[in-house]
C-alpha positions in Angstrom: 79.1 102.2 97.7 82.0 100.4 99.5 84.3 102.9 100.6 81.7 104.2 102.6 80.2 100.7 103.9 83.7 100.5 105.2 83.9 103.8 107.1 80.9 102.7 108.7 81.9 99.5 110.1 85.7 101.6 111.3 83.4 104.2 113.2 83.2 101.7 116.2 86.8 102.8 117.2 86.0 106.1 119.1 89.0 107.6 117.7 88.0 107.1 114.4 84.2 108.5 115.1 85.5 112.2 116.9 88.3 112.7 113.9 85.5 111.8 111.3 83.2 114.0 113.5 85.4 116.6 113.6 86.1 117.0 109.6 82.2 117.1 109.2 80.9 118.8 112.0 83.9 121.1 113.1 84.8 122.1 116.3 81.0 122.2 117.4 81.1 125.4 119.8 77.8 127.0 118.2 75.8 123.3 119.3 77.9 123.7 123.1 76.1 127.4 123.0 72.8 126.2 121.8 72.9 123.7 124.5 73.9 125.4 127.5 71.3 128.4 126.5 68.0 125.5 126.0 69.0 123.9 128.9 69.5 126.9 130.9 72.2 125.6 132.1 74.4 127.7 135.2 77.1 126.6 137.5 76.7 123.7 139.5 74.2 121.7 138.1 74.1 118.5 137.4 73.9 117.4 134.0 72.9 114.1 132.2 74.4 112.8 129.2 71.5 110.3 127.5 73.3 108.5 124.5 76.8 110.5 125.7 78.6 108.1 122.8 82.4 108.9 123.2 81.9 112.3 125.2 83.1 115.1 123.3 79.7 116.7 124.3 81.0 116.3 128.5 82.8 119.6 128.3 79.3 121.5 128.0 78.1 120.6 132.0 79.3 123.3 134.6 78.7 121.1 137.2 78.2 117.5 137.8 78.1 115.4 134.6 76.4 111.8 133.9 77.2 110.2 130.4 75.6 106.6 129.8 76.1 105.2 127.2 75.7 101.1 125.6 78.8 101.0 124.2 81.5 100.3 126.5 84.2 101.1 124.4 83.4 104.3 123.8 82.6 104.7 127.8 86.0 103.5 128.8 87.2 106.0 125.6 85.2 108.7 126.9 86.5 108.1 130.6 90.1 108.5 129.8 89.4 111.5 127.1 87.2 113.5 128.8 86.7 112.1 132.6 89.0 111.2 135.6 91.5 110.2 132.8 92.1 113.8 132.2 91.4 115.7 135.7 88.0 115.2 135.7 86.7 113.4 138.6 83.4 115.5 138.5 82.5 113.8 135.5 80.9 110.5 135.3 81.1 107.7 132.6 78.6 105.0 132.7 78.3 101.8 130.4 74.7 101.4 131.1 70.9 101.3 129.4 69.2 104.0 130.7 65.4 101.8 130.0 67.1 98.8 132.4 65.8 98.4 135.6 69.6 98.4 136.8 69.6 101.9 136.0 66.4 103.1 137.6 67.1 101.4 140.7 69.9 103.8 141.0 67.3 106.5 141.9 68.9 109.3 140.3 67.6 113.0 138.9 69.0 115.4 137.3 67.3 119.0 137.1 68.9 119.0 133.5 69.5 116.8 130.5 70.5 116.6 126.7 70.6 114.0 124.2 73.2 114.0 121.1 72.6 112.8 118.1 71.2 109.4 119.1 67.5 109.8 118.4 68.4 108.8 114.3 69.8 105.7 115.5 66.7 104.8 116.8 62.9 102.9 115.6 60.3 104.3 117.2 59.7 102.1 120.2 63.4 102.4 121.0 63.1 106.4 121.2 59.6 106.1 123.1 61.5 103.8 125.7 64.5 106.0 126.3 62.1 109.1 126.5 60.2 107.7 129.0 63.5 106.7 131.2 64.5 110.3 130.3 60.9 111.8 131.6 61.4 109.9 135.1 64.9 111.1 135.5 64.8 114.5 134.6 63.1 116.9 136.4 63.6 120.3 134.8 65.0 120.6 131.0 65.7 118.6 128.2 67.7 119.7 125.2 67.8 117.2 121.9 70.0 117.9 119.5 69.6 115.1 115.9 70.2 115.5 112.0 68.0 117.2 109.7 67.6 114.6 106.6 66.2 117.8 104.5 69.1 120.8 104.3 69.8 123.2 101.4 73.6 122.6 101.2 73.9 119.4 98.7 77.0 117.7 100.5 75.1 118.2 104.0 72.3 116.8 102.3 74.6 113.6 101.1 76.4 112.9 104.4 72.9 113.0 105.9 72.7 110.0 103.3 75.2 108.5 104.4 74.8 108.3 108.3 74.8 105.3 110.2 71.0 105.8 111.2 68.9 104.3 110.6 66.2 106.6 111.1 66.7 110.1 110.7 63.3 112.0 110.9 61.9 115.1 109.7 61.9 118.3 112.6 58.4 117.5 112.5 58.5 113.6 113.6 61.4 114.5 116.0 58.4 116.9 117.5 55.6 114.7 117.2 57.7 111.8 119.0 59.2 114.1 121.8 55.6 116.1 122.6 54.3 112.8 124.1 56.7 112.8 127.3 57.9 116.6 126.9 56.9 120.0 126.5 58.7 121.2 123.3 59.0 124.9 123.9 60.8 125.8 120.7 63.0 123.5 117.3 64.1 124.8 114.7 67.2 123.7 112.3 70.8 124.8 112.0 74.3 123.9 110.5 77.2 122.8 113.2 80.0 122.7 110.2 78.9 120.8 107.5 76.2 118.7 108.7 72.8 119.9 109.2 71.4 119.8 112.9 68.0 120.0 114.7 67.8 121.2 117.8 64.5 120.7 120.4 64.4 122.7 123.4 62.2 120.8 125.8 60.7 121.6 129.4 59.2 118.4 131.5 55.4 117.9 131.9 
């Protein structure tokens, strides 16, 4: 489908990406609430946002926040839209690879970490590398949100099929992959707007 392919290409633009996400998923208030509840996030706690993209979930944080992503264009946008550029110096955005030696040398630790809609863009091997890195820097809890490939709503199913991610997995596979590095306390599916989502609430081993 030429139109869909062109739309996917345009999503490298952070502004267009956020607009499309809003059209599909709405304001994501339910996702923010579920993440905070799953993390048991308290005032002043530091939060790491892995593969943060455009930074749209930075406002989940109730204290110091670090969003990390390899897409420097997204990071530049996030800084201006949700970070210091909008009067939030406590929110930092970093263009870096969490699996790389440079990030590891920073020696950072975070009690709480979230990873939103990124697993389905990564192969099993890439997810293993990312989750291993997340496990090294997370001291308490992790929440993962991802795509549900089999939602009951036909519109949601169509949207999942058109997603740019090449590795959309059933919830059971997401749990099995994550459980190698974290204890998965609970997992379930839900809807954010028209988008079928999964959520995994985890603690460190």
